[in-house]
ROMI-437365 format. One record per residue (C-alpha): residue in three letters; y, x, z. Coordinates in steps of 0.25 Angstrom, whole numbers, plus 5000, padded with zeros to 4 digits. Each point is the difference from the previous one (the first is absolute). Layout:
N
+------+------+------+------+
! type !   py !   px !   pz !
+------+------+------+------+
!  ALA !    Y !    X !    Z !
...
+------+------+------+------+
END
This chain:
453
+------+------+------+------+
! type !   py !   px !   pz !
+------+------+------+------+
!  MET ! 4979 ! 4885 ! 4999 !
!  PRO ! 5001 ! 4991 ! 4988 !
!  SER ! 5001 ! 5008 ! 4987 !
!  ASP ! 5013 ! 4992 ! 4995 !
!  GLN ! 5006 ! 5004 ! 5013 !
!  ALA ! 4997 ! 5014 ! 4999 !
!  GLU ! 5006 ! 5001 ! 4986 !
!  LEU ! 5013 ! 4993 ! 5004 !
!  ASN ! 5013 ! 5007 ! 4996 !
!  SER ! 5015 ! 4999 ! 5004 !
!  GLU ! 5004 ! 4993 ! 4987 !
!  GLN ! 4990 ! 4989 ! 5002 !
!  VAL ! 5005 ! 4999 ! 5015 !
!  LEU ! 5015 ! 5000 ! 4997 !
!  ARG ! 4998 ! 4988 ! 4990 !
!  ARG ! 4997 ! 4991 ! 5013 !
!  ASP ! 5010 ! 4991 ! 5005 !
!  ILE ! 5001 ! 5001 ! 5015 !
!  PRO ! 5006 ! 4988 ! 5008 !
!  TRP ! 5011 ! 5007 ! 5008 !
!  GLU ! 5007 ! 4987 ! 5003 !
!  THR ! 4987 ! 4995 ! 5007 !
!  TYR ! 4999 ! 5012 ! 5008 !
!  MET ! 5014 ! 4998 ! 5005 !
!  THR ! 4997 ! 4986 ! 5003 !
!  THR ! 4988 ! 5004 ! 5009 !
!  LYS ! 5009 ! 5011 ! 5006 !
!  LEU ! 4991 ! 5011 ! 4995 !
!  ILE ! 5013 ! 5006 ! 4994 !
!  THR ! 5015 ! 4999 ! 5003 !
!  GLY ! 5011 ! 4994 ! 4992 !
!  THR ! 5006 ! 5014 ! 4998 !
!  SER ! 4986 ! 5005 ! 4995 !
!  LEU ! 4999 ! 4988 ! 4990 !
!  GLN ! 5014 ! 5003 ! 4994 !
!  LEU ! 4996 ! 5015 ! 4998 !
!  LEU ! 4987 ! 4996 ! 4994 !
!  ARG ! 5007 ! 4990 ! 4990 !
!  ARG ! 5009 ! 5011 ! 4996 !
!  TYR ! 4989 ! 5010 ! 4998 !
!  ASP ! 4988 ! 4993 ! 4995 !
!  LYS ! 4997 ! 4998 ! 4985 !
!  LYS ! 5013 ! 5008 ! 4997 !
!  THR ! 5001 ! 5011 ! 4989 !
!  GLU ! 4997 ! 5014 ! 5004 !
!  ASN ! 5015 ! 5004 ! 4999 !
!  ASP ! 5004 ! 4988 ! 5009 !
!  ARG ! 4990 ! 5004 ! 5010 !
!  ALA ! 5004 ! 5015 ! 5000 !
!  GLN ! 5014 ! 4995 ! 5002 !
!  LEU ! 4996 ! 4992 ! 5012 !
!  LEU ! 4992 ! 5011 ! 5006 !
!  ASP ! 5012 ! 5010 ! 4998 !
!  ASN ! 5009 ! 4991 ! 5007 !
!  ASP ! 4991 ! 4994 ! 5012 !
!  GLY ! 4987 ! 5007 ! 4999 !
!  PRO ! 4996 ! 5000 ! 5015 !
!  SER ! 5002 ! 4985 ! 5001 !
!  TYR ! 4990 ! 4998 ! 4989 !
!  ILE ! 4990 ! 5009 ! 5006 !
!  HIS ! 5002 ! 4993 ! 5014 !
!  VAL ! 4997 ! 4986 ! 4993 !
!  PHE ! 4987 ! 5006 ! 4993 !
!  ILE ! 4995 ! 5006 ! 5013 !
!  SER ! 5003 ! 4987 ! 5007 !
!  ILE ! 4992 ! 4992 ! 4990 !
!  LEU ! 4988 ! 5010 ! 5001 !
!  ARG ! 5001 ! 4999 ! 5015 !
!  ASP ! 5001 ! 4985 ! 5001 !
!  ILE ! 4993 ! 4994 ! 4988 !
!  GLN ! 4985 ! 5001 ! 4998 !
!  LYS ! 4998 ! 4993 ! 4987 !
!  GLU ! 4993 ! 5010 ! 4991 !
!  ASP ! 5007 ! 4995 ! 4987 !
!  THR ! 5014 ! 5003 ! 5007 !
!  VAL ! 4996 ! 5013 ! 5006 !
!  GLU ! 4995 ! 5005 ! 4987 !
!  TYR ! 5013 ! 4995 ! 4994 !
!  VAL ! 5009 ! 5008 ! 5010 !
!  MET ! 4991 ! 5012 ! 4998 !
!  ALA ! 5002 ! 5000 ! 4985 !
!  LEU ! 5015 ! 4998 ! 5002 !
!  ILE ! 5001 ! 5012 ! 5010 !
!  ASP ! 4991 ! 5008 ! 4991 !
!  GLU ! 5008 ! 4997 ! 4988 !
!  LEU ! 5013 ! 5005 ! 5006 !
!  LEU ! 4994 ! 5013 ! 5005 !
!  THR ! 4993 ! 5002 ! 4987 !
!  ALA ! 5014 ! 4999 ! 4993 !
!  SER ! 5006 ! 5010 ! 5009 !
!  PRO ! 4992 ! 5007 ! 5011 !
!  LYS ! 5012 ! 5004 ! 5007 !
!  ARG ! 5002 ! 4986 ! 5005 !
!  ALA ! 4989 ! 5003 ! 5010 !
!  LYS ! 5012 ! 5005 ! 5008 !
!  LEU ! 5005 ! 4986 ! 5002 !
!  PHE ! 4989 ! 4997 ! 5010 !
!  HIS ! 5006 ! 5010 ! 5009 !
!  ASP ! 5014 ! 4995 ! 5000 !
!  LYS ! 5007 ! 4999 ! 5013 !
!  SER ! 5001 ! 4985 ! 5000 !
!  LEU ! 4984 ! 5000 ! 5000 !
!  GLU ! 4998 ! 5010 ! 5012 !
!  ASN ! 4994 ! 4989 ! 5009 !
!  GLU ! 4992 ! 4994 ! 4988 !
!  ASP ! 4985 ! 5004 ! 5000 !
!  ILE ! 5000 ! 5004 ! 4985 !
!  TYR ! 4986 ! 5005 ! 5000 !
!  GLU ! 4992 ! 4990 ! 5008 !
!  PRO ! 4998 ! 4989 ! 4988 !
!  PHE ! 4995 ! 5011 ! 4990 !
!  LEU ! 4991 ! 5007 ! 5010 !
!  ARG ! 4994 ! 4987 ! 5004 !
!  LEU ! 4998 ! 4995 ! 4986 !
!  LEU ! 4994 ! 5013 ! 4996 !
!  TRP ! 4987 ! 4995 ! 5006 !
!  LYS ! 5001 ! 4986 ! 4997 !
!  GLY ! 5002 ! 4990 ! 4988 !
!  SER ! 4997 ! 5002 ! 4985 !
!  TRP ! 4999 ! 5014 ! 4993 !
!  PHE ! 5014 ! 4997 ! 4994 !
!  ILE ! 5006 ! 5000 ! 5014 !
!  GLN ! 4992 ! 5012 ! 5005 !
!  GLU ! 5004 ! 5008 ! 4988 !
!  LYS ! 5015 ! 4996 ! 5001 !
!  SER ! 5000 ! 5003 ! 5015 !
!  SER ! 4995 ! 5014 ! 4998 !
!  LYS ! 5010 ! 5003 ! 4989 !
!  ILE ! 5012 ! 4994 ! 5008 !
!  LEU ! 4996 ! 5007 ! 5013 !
!  THR ! 4998 ! 5013 ! 4993 !
!  LEU ! 5014 ! 4999 ! 4994 !
!  ILE ! 5008 ! 4995 ! 5013 !
!  VAL ! 4993 ! 5009 ! 5010 !
!  SER ! 5003 ! 5012 ! 4991 !
!  ALA ! 5015 ! 4996 ! 4999 !
!  ARG ! 5002 ! 4999 ! 5015 !
!  PRO ! 5011 ! 5009 ! 5005 !
!  LYS ! 4996 ! 5013 ! 5006 !
!  GLN ! 5013 ! 5003 ! 5008 !
!  SER ! 5001 ! 5001 ! 5015 !
!  GLY ! 5004 ! 4988 ! 5009 !
!  HIS ! 4990 ! 4991 ! 4993 !
!  SER ! 4986 ! 4997 ! 5004 !
!  ALA ! 4988 ! 5004 ! 4991 !
!  ASN ! 5002 ! 4988 ! 4991 !
!  GLY ! 5015 ! 5002 ! 4999 !
!  GLN ! 5004 ! 4989 ! 5009 !
!  SER ! 5008 ! 5000 ! 5013 !
!  THR ! 4992 ! 5005 ! 5012 !
!  ASP ! 5007 ! 4990 ! 5009 !
!  SER ! 4995 ! 4988 ! 4993 !
!  LYS ! 4993 ! 4991 ! 5011 !
!  LYS ! 4990 ! 4994 ! 4990 !
!  LYS ! 4987 ! 5008 ! 4998 !
!  ILE ! 5001 ! 5005 ! 4986 !
!  ILE ! 4989 ! 5006 ! 4992 !
!  SER ! 5002 ! 5015 ! 4999 !
!  SER ! 4999 ! 5008 ! 4987 !
!  ALA ! 4989 ! 5008 ! 5006 !
!  ASP ! 4992 ! 4987 ! 5002 !
!  VAL ! 5003 ! 4996 ! 4986 !
!  LEU ! 4996 ! 5014 ! 4994 !
!  LYS ! 4987 ! 4999 ! 5008 !
!  GLY ! 4997 ! 4986 ! 4996 !
!  LEU ! 5003 ! 5003 ! 4985 !
!  VAL ! 4991 ! 5013 ! 5000 !
!  ASP ! 4989 ! 4992 ! 5006 !
!  TRP ! 5001 ! 4989 ! 4990 !
!  LEU ! 5001 ! 5010 ! 4988 !
!  CYS ! 4988 ! 5008 ! 5005 !
!  ILE ! 4992 ! 4987 ! 5001 !
!  GLN ! 5004 ! 4996 ! 4986 !
!  LEU ! 4995 ! 5014 ! 4994 !
!  LYS ! 4987 ! 4998 ! 5008 !
!  LYS ! 4997 ! 4985 ! 4997 !
!  PRO ! 5010 ! 4995 ! 4990 !
!  SER ! 5004 ! 4985 ! 5002 !
!  HIS ! 5003 ! 4999 ! 4985 !
!  PRO ! 4991 ! 5007 ! 4989 !
!  THR ! 5011 ! 5006 ! 4992 !
!  ARG ! 5013 ! 5000 ! 5008 !
!  SER ! 4996 ! 5005 ! 5014 !
!  ILE ! 4999 ! 5014 ! 4997 !
!  PRO ! 5012 ! 5002 ! 4991 !
!  THR ! 5009 ! 4992 ! 5010 !
!  SER ! 4995 ! 5009 ! 5011 !
!  VAL ! 5002 ! 5013 ! 4993 !
!  ASN ! 5014 ! 4996 ! 4995 !
!  CYS ! 5004 ! 4997 ! 5015 !
!  LEU ! 4994 ! 5013 ! 5005 !
!  SER ! 5007 ! 5008 ! 4990 !
!  THR ! 5013 ! 4995 ! 5006 !
!  LEU ! 4996 ! 5000 ! 5015 !
!  LEU ! 4993 ! 5014 ! 5000 !
!  LYS ! 5014 ! 5006 ! 4999 !
!  GLU ! 5000 ! 4998 ! 5015 !
!  PRO ! 4993 ! 5010 ! 5009 !
!  VAL ! 4996 ! 4988 ! 5010 !
!  VAL ! 4993 ! 4993 ! 4989 !
!  ARG ! 4993 ! 5013 ! 4995 !
!  SER ! 4994 ! 5001 ! 5014 !
!  SER ! 4996 ! 4985 ! 5002 !
!  PHE ! 4994 ! 5001 ! 4986 !
!  VAL ! 4991 ! 5012 ! 5003 !
!  GLN ! 4996 ! 4994 ! 5013 !
!  ALA ! 4996 ! 4987 ! 4993 !
!  ASP ! 4991 ! 5009 ! 4991 !
!  GLY ! 5008 ! 4997 ! 4988 !
!  VAL ! 5000 ! 5013 ! 4993 !
!  LYS ! 4985 ! 4998 ! 4996 !
!  LEU ! 5004 ! 4986 ! 4994 !
!  LEU ! 5010 ! 5007 ! 4990 !
!  VAL ! 4991 ! 5011 ! 4995 !
!  PRO ! 4991 ! 4991 ! 4991 !
!  LEU ! 5012 ! 4995 ! 4993 !
!  ILE ! 5003 ! 5014 ! 4995 !
!  SER ! 4994 ! 4998 ! 4986 !
!  PRO ! 5004 ! 5002 ! 4985 !
!  ALA ! 5008 ! 4987 ! 4996 !
!  SER ! 5002 ! 4994 ! 4986 !
!  THR ! 5006 ! 4986 ! 5001 !
!  GLN ! 5015 ! 4999 ! 5004 !
!  GLN ! 4996 ! 4993 ! 5013 !
!  SER ! 4990 ! 5011 ! 5004 !
!  ILE ! 5010 ! 5011 ! 4997 !
!  GLN ! 5010 ! 4993 ! 5009 !
!  LEU ! 4989 ! 4999 ! 5011 !
!  LEU ! 4996 ! 5015 ! 4998 !
!  TYR ! 5015 ! 5004 ! 5001 !
!  GLU ! 5002 ! 4993 ! 5013 !
!  THR ! 4987 ! 5005 ! 5005 !
!  CYS ! 5004 ! 5014 ! 4997 !
!  LEU ! 5014 ! 4998 ! 5006 !
!  CYS ! 4993 ! 4996 ! 5013 !
!  VAL ! 4991 ! 5012 ! 5000 !
!  TRP ! 5012 ! 5009 ! 4997 !
!  LEU ! 5007 ! 4994 ! 5012 !
!  LEU ! 4988 ! 5002 ! 5009 !
!  SER ! 4999 ! 5014 ! 4995 !
!  TYR ! 5013 ! 5003 ! 5010 !
!  TYR ! 4992 ! 4995 ! 5012 !
!  GLU ! 4990 ! 5010 ! 5006 !
!  PRO ! 4989 ! 4990 ! 5006 !
!  ALA ! 5000 ! 4993 ! 4986 !
!  ILE ! 4998 ! 5014 ! 4993 !
!  GLU ! 4987 ! 5001 ! 5009 !
!  TYR ! 4995 ! 4987 ! 4995 !
!  LEU ! 5003 ! 5004 ! 4985 !
!  ALA ! 4993 ! 5013 ! 5002 !
!  THR ! 4987 ! 4993 ! 5004 !
!  SER ! 5001 ! 4990 ! 4989 !
!  ARG ! 4998 ! 5001 ! 4985 !
!  ALA ! 5015 ! 4999 ! 4998 !
!  LEU ! 5002 ! 5014 ! 4994 !
!  PRO ! 4990 ! 4999 ! 4989 !
!  ARG ! 5004 ! 4986 ! 4997 !
!  LEU ! 5015 ! 5004 ! 4998 !
!  LEU ! 4995 ! 5012 ! 4991 !
!  GLU ! 4993 ! 4990 ! 4992 !
!  VAL ! 5012 ! 4991 ! 4998 !
!  VAL ! 5010 ! 5011 ! 4997 !
!  LYS ! 4991 ! 5006 ! 4989 !
!  GLY ! 5000 ! 4987 ! 4992 !
!  SER ! 5013 ! 4994 ! 5004 !
!  THR ! 5011 ! 4999 ! 4990 !
!  LYS ! 5009 ! 4992 ! 5009 !
!  GLU ! 5011 ! 5010 ! 5005 !
!  LYS ! 5003 ! 4993 ! 5013 !
!  VAL ! 4985 ! 5000 ! 5004 !
!  VAL ! 4999 ! 5015 ! 4996 !
!  ARG ! 5013 ! 5003 ! 5008 !
!  LEU ! 4995 ! 4994 ! 5013 !
!  ILE ! 4986 ! 5007 ! 4999 !
!  VAL ! 5006 ! 5013 ! 4998 !
!  LEU ! 5010 ! 4998 ! 5011 !
!  THR ! 4988 ! 4996 ! 5009 !
!  PHE ! 4993 ! 5013 ! 4996 !
!  LYS ! 5012 ! 5008 ! 5003 !
!  ASN ! 5000 ! 4994 ! 5014 !
!  LEU ! 4985 ! 5002 ! 5003 !
!  LEU ! 4999 ! 5014 ! 4994 !
!  SER ! 5003 ! 5007 ! 5013 !
!  LYS ! 4992 ! 4991 ! 5009 !
!  GLY ! 4986 ! 5003 ! 5005 !
!  SER ! 4990 ! 5003 ! 4989 !
!  PHE ! 5007 ! 4992 ! 4989 !
!  GLY ! 5006 ! 5013 ! 4993 !
!  CYS ! 4985 ! 5005 ! 4999 !
!  GLN ! 4995 ! 4987 ! 4995 !
!  MET ! 5011 ! 4999 ! 4990 !
!  VAL ! 4996 ! 5013 ! 4994 !
!  ASP ! 4985 ! 4996 ! 5001 !
!  LEU ! 5003 ! 4987 ! 4992 !
!  GLY ! 5007 ! 5007 ! 4989 !
!  LEU ! 5015 ! 4996 ! 5003 !
!  PRO ! 5006 ! 5013 ! 4995 !
!  GLN ! 4994 ! 4997 ! 4986 !
!  ILE ! 5005 ! 4985 ! 5001 !
!  VAL ! 5014 ! 5005 ! 5004 !
!  GLN ! 5000 ! 5009 ! 4988 !
!  SER ! 4996 ! 4988 ! 4991 !
!  LEU ! 5011 ! 4991 ! 5006 !
!  LYS ! 5010 ! 5011 ! 4998 !
!  ALA ! 4997 ! 5000 ! 4985 !
!  GLN ! 5003 ! 4985 ! 4999 !
!  ALA ! 5014 ! 4995 ! 4996 !
!  TRP ! 5006 ! 4993 ! 5013 !
!  SER ! 5014 ! 4994 ! 5000 !
!  ASP ! 5002 ! 5002 ! 5015 !
!  GLU ! 5004 ! 5015 ! 5002 !
!  ASP ! 4997 ! 4998 ! 5015 !
!  LEU ! 4986 ! 4998 ! 4997 !
!  LEU ! 4999 ! 5013 ! 4992 !
!  ASP ! 5007 ! 5007 ! 5012 !
!  THR ! 4990 ! 4994 ! 5009 !
!  LEU ! 4988 ! 5005 ! 4991 !
!  ASN ! 5006 ! 5014 ! 5000 !
!  HIS ! 5001 ! 5000 ! 5015 !
!  LEU ! 4986 ! 4995 ! 5002 !
!  GLU ! 4995 ! 5010 ! 4990 !
!  GLU ! 5006 ! 5011 ! 5009 !
!  GLY ! 4995 ! 4994 ! 5012 !
!  LEU ! 4986 ! 5000 ! 4995 !
!  LYS ! 5001 ! 5014 ! 4995 !
!  ASP ! 5005 ! 5004 ! 5014 !
!  ASN ! 4988 ! 4992 ! 5006 !
!  ILE ! 4990 ! 5007 ! 4992 !
!  LYS ! 5006 ! 5014 ! 5004 !
!  LYS ! 4999 ! 4996 ! 5015 !
!  LEU ! 4986 ! 4995 ! 4999 !
!  SER ! 4990 ! 5011 ! 5001 !
!  SER ! 4989 ! 4999 ! 4990 !
!  PHE ! 4991 ! 4997 ! 5011 !
!  ASP ! 5008 ! 4989 ! 5005 !
!  LYS ! 4999 ! 4994 ! 4986 !
!  TYR ! 4985 ! 5003 ! 5000 !
!  LYS ! 4998 ! 4993 ! 5013 !
!  GLN ! 5008 ! 4988 ! 4997 !
!  GLU ! 4991 ! 4999 ! 4987 !
!  VAL ! 4987 ! 5000 ! 5008 !
!  LEU ! 5005 ! 4991 ! 5011 !
!  LEU ! 5004 ! 4990 ! 4990 !
!  GLY ! 4987 ! 5001 ! 4992 !
!  HIS ! 5008 ! 5003 ! 4987 !
!  LEU ! 4992 ! 5012 ! 4995 !
!  ASP ! 5003 ! 5005 ! 4986 !
!  TRP ! 5000 ! 5013 ! 4993 !
!  SER ! 5014 ! 5004 ! 5004 !
!  PRO ! 5003 ! 5015 ! 4998 !
!  MET ! 4998 ! 5004 ! 5014 !
!  HIS ! 4985 ! 4997 ! 5000 !
!  LYS ! 4996 ! 5011 ! 4990 !
!  ASP ! 5011 ! 5010 ! 5005 !
!  PRO ! 4994 ! 5012 ! 5007 !
!  ILE ! 5013 ! 5003 ! 5007 !
!  PHE ! 5000 ! 4986 ! 5006 !
!  TRP ! 4987 ! 5002 ! 5006 !
!  ARG ! 5002 ! 5014 ! 5005 !
!  ASP ! 5013 ! 4997 ! 5006 !
!  ASN ! 4996 ! 4987 ! 5007 !
!  ILE ! 4986 ! 5001 ! 5003 !
!  THR ! 5002 ! 5002 ! 5015 !
!  ASN ! 5009 ! 4987 ! 5000 !
!  PHE ! 4987 ! 4992 ! 4998 !
!  GLU ! 4996 ! 5004 ! 5015 !
!  GLU ! 5012 ! 4991 ! 5005 !
!  ASN ! 4996 ! 4988 ! 5009 !
!  ASP ! 4985 ! 5004 ! 5000 !
!  PHE ! 4999 ! 5001 ! 4985 !
!  GLN ! 5006 ! 4986 ! 4998 !
!  THR ! 5003 ! 5002 ! 4985 !
!  LEU ! 4986 ! 5005 ! 4997 !
!  ARG ! 4994 ! 4988 ! 5008 !
!  VAL ! 5008 ! 4990 ! 4991 !
!  LEU ! 4995 ! 5007 ! 4988 !
!  LEU ! 4986 ! 4998 ! 5004 !
!  THR ! 5003 ! 4985 ! 5003 !
!  ILE ! 5005 ! 4999 ! 4986 !
!  LEU ! 4987 ! 5006 ! 4995 !
!  GLU ! 4993 ! 4989 ! 5008 !
!  THR ! 5008 ! 4988 ! 4997 !
!  SER ! 5009 ! 5001 ! 4987 !
!  GLY ! 4996 ! 4993 ! 4988 !
!  ASP ! 5010 ! 5008 ! 4991 !
!  PRO ! 4992 ! 5010 ! 4992 !
!  ARG ! 5013 ! 5009 ! 4999 !
!  ALA ! 5002 ! 5000 ! 5015 !
!  LEU ! 4985 ! 5004 ! 5002 !
!  ALA ! 5000 ! 5011 ! 4990 !
!  VAL ! 5013 ! 5006 ! 5006 !
!  ALA ! 4995 ! 4999 ! 5014 !
!  CYS ! 4987 ! 5007 ! 4996 !
!  TYR ! 5008 ! 5011 ! 4993 !
!  ASP ! 5009 ! 5002 ! 5012 !
!  LEU ! 4989 ! 5001 ! 5009 !
!  SER ! 4994 ! 5011 ! 4992 !
!  GLN ! 5014 ! 5007 ! 5000 !
!  PHE ! 5000 ! 4999 ! 5016 !
!  ILE ! 4986 ! 5006 ! 5000 !
!  GLN ! 5004 ! 5011 ! 4991 !
!  TYR ! 5014 ! 5004 ! 5007 !
!  HIS ! 4997 ! 4997 ! 5015 !
!  PRO ! 4992 ! 5011 ! 5007 !
!  ALA ! 4991 ! 4990 ! 5007 !
!  GLY ! 5001 ! 4990 ! 4989 !
!  ARG ! 4985 ! 4998 ! 4998 !
!  VAL ! 4997 ! 4999 ! 5015 !
!  ILE ! 5011 ! 4990 ! 5002 !
!  VAL ! 4996 ! 4991 ! 4989 !
!  THR ! 4986 ! 5001 ! 5003 !
!  ASP ! 5003 ! 4996 ! 5015 !
!  LEU ! 5008 ! 4988 ! 4995 !
!  LYS ! 4987 ! 4995 ! 4992 !
!  ALA ! 5007 ! 5001 ! 4986 !
!  LYS ! 4988 ! 5005 ! 4993 !
!  GLU ! 4993 ! 4986 ! 5000 !
!  ARG ! 5012 ! 4993 ! 4995 !
!  VAL ! 5002 ! 5010 ! 4989 !
!  MET ! 4985 ! 5000 ! 4996 !
!  LYS ! 5001 ! 4985 ! 4998 !
!  LEU ! 5012 ! 5001 ! 4990 !
!  MET ! 4991 ! 5010 ! 4991 !
!  ASN ! 4994 ! 4987 ! 4994 !
!  HIS ! 5013 ! 4993 ! 4998 !
!  GLU ! 5002 ! 4993 ! 4987 !
!  ASN ! 5013 ! 5007 ! 4997 !
!  ALA ! 4998 ! 5014 ! 4994 !
!  GLU ! 5013 ! 5005 ! 5007 !
!  VAL ! 4995 ! 4997 ! 5013 !
!  THR ! 4986 ! 5006 ! 4998 !
!  LYS ! 5006 ! 5013 ! 4994 !
!  ASN ! 5009 ! 5002 ! 5013 !
!  ALA ! 4989 ! 4995 ! 5010 !
!  LEU ! 4991 ! 5011 ! 4993 !
!  LEU ! 5011 ! 5011 ! 5002 !
!  CYS ! 5002 ! 4996 ! 5015 !
!  ILE ! 4985 ! 5001 ! 5002 !
!  GLN ! 4998 ! 5013 ! 4993 !
!  ARG ! 5012 ! 5006 ! 5009 !
!  LEU ! 4994 ! 4994 ! 5012 !
!  PHE ! 4986 ! 5007 ! 4998 !
!  LEU ! 5006 ! 5013 ! 4994 !
!  GLY ! 5011 ! 5002 ! 5010 !
!  ALA ! 5014 ! 5006 ! 4998 !
!  LYS ! 4995 ! 5014 ! 4995 !
!  TYR ! 4994 ! 4994 ! 4987 !
!  ALA ! 5008 ! 4987 ! 4999 !
!  SER ! 5012 ! 5007 ! 4994 !
!  PHE ! 4992 ! 5002 ! 4987 !
!  LEU ! 4998 ! 4985 ! 4998 !
!  GLN ! 5012 ! 4994 ! 4993 !
!  VAL ! 5002 ! 4986 ! 4994 !
+------+------+------+------+
END
């Protein structure tokens, strides 16, 4: 794609003079179409608005006919720019495409076809126009999926086909952008409107689209990047109402990324969307536990202390805070501990050095054939994080102390060799806790209680 073509804008395109009379002479447009075009083309915005108010569907019919019958790229771009201009000035005009007088007109076909062809300018306008007009289709009964009469004899593209084609194109643009700077913002902008529809959420998840959005959740500074971040967060919020999408979000880095953004963002609209997303996800799966582990309660406190103009945001923060408190109460201390181990996020949280925690929960370590203990041993062998290694050594020494068969179990799982290696670790915290673990392993529970860190 030539670079000048890639950077083409509506203002440049609308400066062109299109030979409408020649098109009529060659019967590519009708005499009526020519009259309408003469009245509309190159007129002021007020004049055009008046014409659309009085006879909007007739102009839509003319534009669709041109896109269907004329292939010349300059003309196609010009008509695309005209349609984009009228919809940008008033998005409600998308309803004109669904007027009863156009019920036998295939209003989607030209845009769906051009979405995959022609210049980037044409593709971008097609995606934007299609998004607006398919979202404006009537939802009442007595109409087909695209709001057109079901007794039409002509095969007309359904809105379901349009939505599927659009989602496919948008996902491809997110994966392999056709345009270096416009593909991703354009796609996310369209998705932030389309994902309001359950059927789009479903096809977006099936197209593996969720993982394409997650990398876009990152702190923003420029106006353009803030808008992209806002629309990405809007997409994630809409997806947080859809269970299969939530499963994808749970296995991605969406939560840590959202936390990172909300910690540093001063844009109220971005913060509001992220907080609403947290509120939706709080009760789902292990999200509540992860939110607590990642420090969301402290972040909520910090956000509450800031001056927000939106009272609803403060209400949502209060609601989220209460939800997090309830979540902490519901989660047993062992559930939290297990989550920490399974995620590999070991740190010196209070429970590690709390004798009551170990006394009350020591038998829980036996669940699933000592799964939690086995993961601790894996951390000892594979982790490169000195803090995680130190905590894992300490926890292993606690298990030996509090479990009646602790020494035997840990010896059978061949932990001694792994811990011995860590006694030569360069980090003092690791060596100190590795030594404690070995001492307890050799001395046994009877004498181990005298050893304290």
